[in-house]
N, C-alpha and C positions, 0 to 999 in steps of 0.2 A: 457657562463652564460645565464640561461634561463630567458626569459622576465618576468617581475612581472605579477602576476595573476590580472586580470580585473574583478571587480564585479560591475554590474550594480547598479546605485543609481537613480532610477527613483523617480519623485514627484508625490504624490497622492493628487489631489484636493479634498476639503472638500465636494464637490457636488457629488463625485464619488459614485457610487452604492456599497452598502455593503450588501451582502446577507448570510444567514445561509445555512448550509448544507440542501440538499432537503430530507435526511433521517437520522434518528438516532441523530438529533440535540439535543434533550432533555433528552438524555440518562442519563447524570449526574444529572439531577434534581431529579430523584427518587433514587439516590444513596447517602449514607452517605458520608460526606467529607473524611472519612478515606479511602473511595474506590480510590480517586484520587489524594490526597495530599502527602506530602513527609514524613508523619508519618509512619514509619514502623520499627520495631524492627526485623532484620533479624535473623532468626534461623540458625546458621552456623552449617554445618555438618563437619565431620572429614576428613581432607584432606588425612590422612594416608590410608584411604580406597580406594584410587585411585592411580594407577600407570601409568605414562606417557609412551608411546611406541614410538610415532613418531610425527613429527610436520606435520600438514596438511596445515597450512597457517598462515598469519599474515595480520593485517590491522591497521588502525589508532587508534583503541581503545583496541586492544589486539591480543594475538597469540592463534591459535587454535591447538589442539593436539589430536591424537588419544590416548585413554587410556584403562585401564582395571579396572573394578570394582571388587576389591579383595574380596568383601563380597559374590560374587556369585561363584558357582562352575565352573570348568574348562569346563564343557559341557553345561553350561547355554548359550544360544543363545544371551542373552542380556548383556552378560559380557563386550563386547566391548562398549565403550562410547566415547563421544567426550567432551574434557575439554577446555573451553575457559578461558584463564588467562588474566585477565584485566590489563590494563596499569593504572597508577594513574588517578583517575576520582574524581570529587567532589562528596561528600557524598550523596548529594540530587539526583544527577543523578543515582548513583548506587541504591539508594532506589527506585526510579521510575522505573528502568528497572527491578528489582526484583519483584515489585509489578505488573507491566504489564505482565511479564512471569507467575506470579501466576495466573492472570486472564485469560490468553489465553492458557496456557500450556494443552495439551491434547485435544484441540479443533480440529475440523476436518482439517486435513492436515497442522497441525502446530506442529513443533517439541515439544517433551515433555521435560520439566525441570525435572531433577532427583534430583539435589542437589545443594546447594550453600555452598562453603567451603572458608576457608581463612587461609593463611599461618600464623602461630601462631607468627613468628618472623618479617616478613616483613608487615604483615597485608594485603598482596595482595589477592584480592578476585578472585575466579574462579566459573564459572558455569559448571555444568555437564549435559550433554544432551544425548538423544538417539543418536546412531550411525546411519547415513544414507550413504549407498554406492552409492554415487552420480555420475552420468556421466558427465564429463566436457562438458560445454555448446557447445563448438565448435564440439565435437564429437556427441552430440545430435543433432545439426543442420543436420548433415549428415545422421542420422539414423531415424528421425521421418517421419511418414507418415502424411497425411492430417488428418486422424482420430486422431492420437496421438496428433497433435497441439490442435485440439479442445478439446480433453479430459484434456490435462495439463492446458490449459488456464481456462477451466472450473473448475478444481480442485483448481486452484490459487484463482479464484473468490469467491469459497466457503470459502476458508480460510480468505480472507479479509472481506467477509460480516460478518463472525463470529466475527472478532475483531471490526469491524465498530459498530455492533450491541451492543457491549460492551464500546462504547464510545472511541475507540482507534484508532488512525492513526499510521500506520506502518512507513511511511516517508522514506523508503529506499528499495523499490520494485525494484529488479534487478536480473538478473540471478544468480549472486553470492549468493544471498539470498534466492534462490529457489531451493532447493536440489531435484533432479529427479532421482530415481532409475529406469532406464528404463527397467531393466529385470523384475522388480515387477510392473511397471507402478504405481509407488508411489511418491507422491510430498509432500515435507514438506517446509513450509515458516519458515525461521530462521531470527536470528539477529534482536532484538528488542531495540538495543541500542539507536536509534534515535527515537524510538516511543513516542508519547505523547497523553494525553488525549485531546478530542476535546471539547472546550467550545465556544458556539456561540459568535461571536464578538471578541474573543481574538486574539491578534496579536503574532505571533509565528516567530521565526528566519527563515529566507530564506535560511540560509546556511546549509540546510539538504538535504538528498538524494544525490545520486552519479551523477556527472555532466551528463552523457549521458541519465539519465532517470529523470532529473529535468523537472517538469511541467512548462509551460509558466509563470504561477503565481509567481514562484520563480525568474525566469529570468527577470521578470520586477518589481520585488520588492513588489509584493502584499503580505501582512503578515497575513491577515485574511483568510487564505486558509482552506480548509476542507478536509474531506475523499477523495474527488475526486482527490487529488494529487496522492494517491495510484492507482487510475484508469488509470492516464496517464502512470505511470510505467508499468501497465499491457498492455496498448496499445503498448508501446515501445518493450516490450517482445514478443508480438504477432506479431509485424511487423517483427522483427528479425527472428522469426521462419518461418513465412509464406514466407518471401523472401530470407531467407538462408543467412542473413547478421549477423555476430557476434554482431555488433552494428548498429542499424538503423540511429540514429542521433549521429554523432560522432564530437563533438566540441573540439576545442583546449583550450578554456577557457569559462567563463560563457557568455561572449559577443558572441563568435563564436558559442556557443551552440545554442542560439536563431537564429542566422543566419542560421544553419543547419536546424532547424525546418522550418523557413520561406521558405527556398528553396524547401520545399515539400508543406507545407500548404498554402503558399502565403502570401502576405502583407495585403490584404484587410481584412481578418479575424483578423489579429493582431491589425491593427489600429482600427477597430471596437470594439474589446475587451478592448483596452486601453481607448477608448473614453467612453465605458459604465462604466468603474470603475474609471474614472477620473484620469488615469495614464498618466503622461507626460514623455515620454521616455527619458532616458539619451540621450543627443544629439549625443554622439558618437556611441550609439547603433542604434539611428535612421538612422544615416548616413550609417552604415554598412548594415542595412536591405534594405534601398532603396525601390524599387518596385519589387515585384516578383509575378507571376501568380501562382496559384495553379496547382500542378502537379497531374495528375490522377494515381491512384494506379496501373493501368494496365501498366504504364510506367516502372514498377519495375519487371514486369514478364519477365522471360527468360526461356531458356530450362531446367535450373536446378531447378527452382522452380514452374514451370507451374502447376505441379501435386498438389501443396499445396494452390493454389488460387481458389477462387469462389466468386460469387456476394455476397454471405452471409458473407464472410470473408472481402471483401472491405466495405460492409455496417457496420459491427461491427466496423472495424478500423475507420471509419468516426466518429462514435459515442463515441468511447473511446478517440481518439486523437483530441479533440477540444481545440481550444485556451481558450474558456470560460469555467472555471471550474465548473460553475454552470449548464452549459448544457450537461456536459458528462453524459453518463449513470451511475447510481449508480451500485454497484455490484449486488444488488438484481435484477435490470433491466436487466442488462447483462445476468444474468443467464437464463432469459427468452428468449434471442435472438434465432432466427431460426438458426443461425450457430451451436448452440449446440443441435439441433434436434436429430442427430445420436448418441450423447452421452446419451441423456435422454431416447432415445428408446432402449439403451442397444444393440448395434450392435455386432455380433459374434466376439470373439476376445478381448472383452473389459471386465475387471472384473466388476461385478455388483456393483452398488453403495452400500457402507455400509449402514446398516439400519438407523443409525442416519441421514446420509446424505439424504437418500430417505425421510425420515419423514420431514426434513427441507425444501426439494424441494416441498413436498406436501403442506406444511404450506404456503410456498412463492406463490404457485399457487393460494391457497384459498384466500390470501390476495389480490392477483392481481384481481381475480374475484370479490371480495367485493369491491375493488376500482372502477371497471368498472361499478359495479351495484349502486355505489353511497352510499355504507353502511358505516356509520360512524365507526371509530375505527381502520382504517388501520394504520400500522406503518409507521413511517417516517414523514418528515416535508415537506410541500408543498413549492412552489415558494414564500416563505416568505421574505419580505423585512424587515430587521431590523427596528424597530420602525415604523411598518406599521400602517394602519389605525385602526387596531384592537388592537393595543398596544401589540402584542405577536408575537413570531414565530408561524406561522400556523402549525397545526397538533398537535399530541400528542406525548408521549414518545414512545420509541421502543417497550415498553410492552403494548402499547395502553391505558396506563393510564395518567391522568393529574396530575401534581404536582404543588403545590403552588410555586410562584416565589421565596419566601424565602428560599426554600430548594435548589435553584440553586447557583452555584459558583457566585462570584461577577461579573466576566466578562459576564456571561450568563444573569445575572439580568440586567446589563447596556444594553446588546445587545437587550433585549426584552422589554426595557422600551419604552414608548411612547417618540417620539422625541420632 
């Protein structure tokens, strides 16, 4: 019989610091409530227009099949699709997932939602997506070059920056949700079942994300986390690719997961993180962690992965895999890191960036230069302490416009009120 799962239950002191996201914190202020609430009348498609051919996989929330779109001709390259048959789920969760999919579908490196259908008898809903001929992650580890790793992490950051700019946290970044067709060098971010809208100051459940990719904030029971949870997942994936490990932090349960992180990042950073945010660790967890020194990334280098490592890779990992979620690079900042210079420079053998991505990167660079020159109106939110001296979250909306607090969700209004 398997031992019972252990979930940390840390205490949070009232004097613990509470910070809002450093970018895109005020996105929802400029959106109508219909953009992020549960009010959605789903327009159901016709289930009979699709035929299931084989099962691709299954998970906690549904089963995934390869299918055929019968509306298209036999020679149409888009005839093959993916059908995700949902397991019973609360109606509000279904509406939220559909709404989020509608907001992000068709974005850069994000799988496209084709249809939402429902069985007329059982009322079982299904999502229909574009098909991606993805290479299994273990095979990808053996196939990628240094430039491939840089390229794919870059593409993943572009996808996440796109959804963060729309006020959406993915909350389940992992190899299984990042489909890579290595023959075409195409990447698609999938599975938005755990995604949610970010509202400053709101407390979210910590039982999200897959164990091996859970950020420290989840493992020490910090509920007011931000988009940076996704950045931790990117760091875990990058470490797996660079060091050729299928899983970089492999814990047996939630307690052991933090122990595995501590064995690499050390305990000094963990205890400083907990002290900053007023977290009193679960005593059992504190005992398991004990004291550990930080391990240098070069200790993980061997003959099999030495061609994938570089000083730039180590530096980026340092900045993505930080205990303190507020100090991790944002996706926008990470896209400017020197590790990706070869990708931006368009090295031979790499597909040129699609025009929308090139335009987006040009806009990011312009915003970075504006910030350096002190020009007002750059996007994102600064290091704003909730209830700070100015009575608001620093910075403007993602669009650079300021919105009245009355337009914000209730949690955001409370977060940005004067303490």
